[in-house]
BAROVEX-146752 format. One record per residue (C-alpha): residue number from 1; residue in three letters; x, y, z. Coordinates in steps of 0.2 Angstrom, whole numbers. Layout:
+-----+--------+-------+-------+-------+
: num : residu :     X :     Y :     Z :
+-----+--------+-------+-------+-------+
: NUM :    ala :     X :     Y :     Z :
...
+-----+--------+-------+-------+-------+
***
This chain:
+-----+--------+-------+-------+-------+
: num : residu :     X :     Y :     Z :
+-----+--------+-------+-------+-------+
:   1 :    met :   266 :   850 :  -597 :
:   2 :    leu :   262 :   830 :  -592 :
:   3 :    ser :   268 :   836 :  -575 :
:   4 :    leu :   256 :   853 :  -573 :
:   5 :    leu :   240 :   841 :  -578 :
:   6 :    tyr :   248 :   829 :  -566 :
:   7 :    asp :   251 :   839 :  -553 :
:   8 :    ala :   230 :   847 :  -557 :
:   9 :    lys :   222 :   831 :  -556 :
:  10 :    ser :   233 :   825 :  -541 :
:  11 :    arg :   227 :   841 :  -532 :
:  12 :    asn :   209 :   838 :  -538 :
:  13 :    met :   209 :   822 :  -530 :
:  14 :    gly :   216 :   827 :  -516 :
:  15 :    asp :   201 :   839 :  -513 :
:  16 :    his :   188 :   827 :  -517 :
:  17 :    leu :   196 :   814 :  -503 :
:  18 :    asp :   198 :   830 :  -492 :
:  19 :    leu :   178 :   834 :  -496 :
:  20 :    leu :   176 :   814 :  -491 :
:  21 :    leu :   186 :   815 :  -473 :
:  22 :    gly :   175 :   830 :  -470 :
:  23 :    val :   158 :   820 :  -474 :
:  24 :    val :   165 :   807 :  -463 :
:  25 :    leu :   169 :   817 :  -447 :
:  26 :    met :   152 :   826 :  -449 :
:  27 :    ala :   143 :   810 :  -450 :
:  28 :    ser :   154 :   802 :  -435 :
:  29 :    pro :   143 :   808 :  -418 :
:  30 :    val :   129 :   801 :  -431 :
:  31 :    leu :   136 :   786 :  -434 :
:  32 :    arg :   144 :   784 :  -418 :
:  33 :    ile :   163 :   785 :  -425 :
:  34 :    ser :   177 :   789 :  -415 :
:  35 :    ser :   191 :   800 :  -422 :
:  36 :    cys :   201 :   792 :  -407 :
:  37 :    ser :   199 :   775 :  -408 :
:  38 :    phe :   205 :   755 :  -411 :
:  39 :    asp :   196 :   743 :  -417 :
:  40 :    gly :   208 :   726 :  -418 :
:  41 :    gln :   216 :   729 :  -436 :
:  42 :    met :   214 :   748 :  -437 :
:  43 :    ala :   220 :   764 :  -426 :
:  44 :    leu :   210 :   778 :  -432 :
:  45 :    tyr :   219 :   793 :  -422 :
:  46 :    arg :   213 :   809 :  -434 :
:  47 :    phe :   212 :   827 :  -423 :
:  48 :    cys :   217 :   819 :  -409 :
:  49 :    asn :   229 :   831 :  -404 :
:  50 :    leu :   241 :   821 :  -403 :
:  51 :    thr :   262 :   826 :  -402 :
:  52 :    gln :   268 :   811 :  -402 :
:  53 :    val :   264 :   794 :  -412 :
:  54 :    pro :   253 :   783 :  -399 :
:  55 :    gln :   259 :   766 :  -395 :
:  56 :    val :   246 :   754 :  -404 :
:  57 :    pro :   245 :   735 :  -402 :
:  58 :    asn :   256 :   722 :  -414 :
:  59 :    thr :   240 :   717 :  -422 :
:  60 :    thr :   236 :   735 :  -430 :
:  61 :    lys :   238 :   736 :  -448 :
:  62 :    ser :   232 :   752 :  -453 :
:  63 :    leu :   236 :   768 :  -444 :
:  64 :    leu :   230 :   783 :  -448 :
:  65 :    leu :   239 :   797 :  -439 :
:  66 :    ser :   234 :   813 :  -452 :
:  67 :    tyr :   227 :   831 :  -445 :
:  68 :    asn :   240 :   830 :  -429 :
:  69 :    tyr :   252 :   840 :  -420 :
:  70 :    ile :   267 :   826 :  -424 :
:  71 :    arg :   282 :   834 :  -425 :
:  72 :    thr :   295 :   820 :  -426 :
:  73 :    val :   297 :   803 :  -431 :
:  74 :    thr :   310 :   794 :  -422 :
:  75 :    thr :   318 :   777 :  -423 :
:  76 :    thr :   309 :   774 :  -404 :
:  77 :    ser :   290 :   781 :  -413 :
:  78 :    phe :   287 :   763 :  -416 :
:  79 :    pro :   288 :   746 :  -408 :
:  80 :    val :   292 :   731 :  -421 :
:  81 :    leu :   272 :   732 :  -429 :
:  82 :    glu :   274 :   716 :  -442 :
:  83 :    gln :   256 :   716 :  -446 :
:  84 :    leu :   258 :   737 :  -451 :
:  85 :    gln :   255 :   740 :  -470 :
:  86 :    leu :   247 :   757 :  -470 :
:  87 :    leu :   253 :   771 :  -462 :
:  88 :    glu :   245 :   789 :  -464 :
:  89 :    leu :   255 :   804 :  -458 :
:  90 :    gly :   249 :   817 :  -467 :
:  91 :    thr :   242 :   837 :  -466 :
:  92 :    gln :   249 :   839 :  -448 :
:  93 :    phe :   249 :   855 :  -441 :
:  94 :    thr :   266 :   858 :  -440 :
:  95 :    pro :   281 :   856 :  -448 :
:  96 :    leu :   288 :   837 :  -447 :
:  97 :    thr :   304 :   831 :  -447 :
:  98 :    ile :   305 :   811 :  -450 :
:  99 :    asp :   326 :   805 :  -443 :
: 100 :    lys :   335 :   789 :  -450 :
: 101 :    glu :   328 :   772 :  -449 :
: 102 :    ala :   312 :   778 :  -443 :
: 103 :    phe :   302 :   766 :  -450 :
: 104 :    arg :   315 :   752 :  -449 :
: 105 :    asn :   302 :   743 :  -435 :
: 106 :    leu :   289 :   741 :  -449 :
: 107 :    pro :   294 :   729 :  -462 :
: 108 :    asn :   280 :   727 :  -468 :
: 109 :    leu :   274 :   744 :  -473 :
: 110 :    arg :   265 :   745 :  -490 :
: 111 :    ile :   259 :   764 :  -490 :
: 112 :    leu :   265 :   779 :  -482 :
: 113 :    asp :   256 :   793 :  -485 :
: 114 :    leu :   264 :   809 :  -479 :
: 115 :    gly :   255 :   823 :  -492 :
: 116 :    gln :   252 :   837 :  -486 :
: 117 :    asn :   265 :   842 :  -475 :
: 118 :    gln :   278 :   856 :  -474 :
: 119 :    val :   292 :   840 :  -472 :
: 120 :    asp :   306 :   851 :  -460 :
: 121 :    phe :   318 :   836 :  -463 :
: 122 :    leu :   319 :   821 :  -469 :
: 123 :    his :   333 :   807 :  -469 :
: 124 :    pro :   337 :   801 :  -486 :
: 125 :    asp :   339 :   782 :  -476 :
: 126 :    ala :   321 :   783 :  -466 :
+-----+--------+-------+-------+-------+
***
């Protein structure tokens, strides 16, 4: 019973987040916010038709990659990004594979979002 309630709440929250994201994306041209940009600490690459993780400066603290076509995350997907704390890989438009030690170069990663993905393979030592 509790797990069903939790699932319903998390889906409801996900719907709210999707709505918020939609509003932000619709307002982006008006606010002059690019969906494929970097501001010094945040790399925003949502809806950029990416098929692999882009190279970002080592000052990046947040890397937002949702709504792309990234299929595989490997040990070479990321250079050493010691400042990175948030990685958002949720909602890829293709099945996602995450290889062994895929996140080894992200020593300070605190939040990893893989939500709303069809994960083909997630290595236990990712």
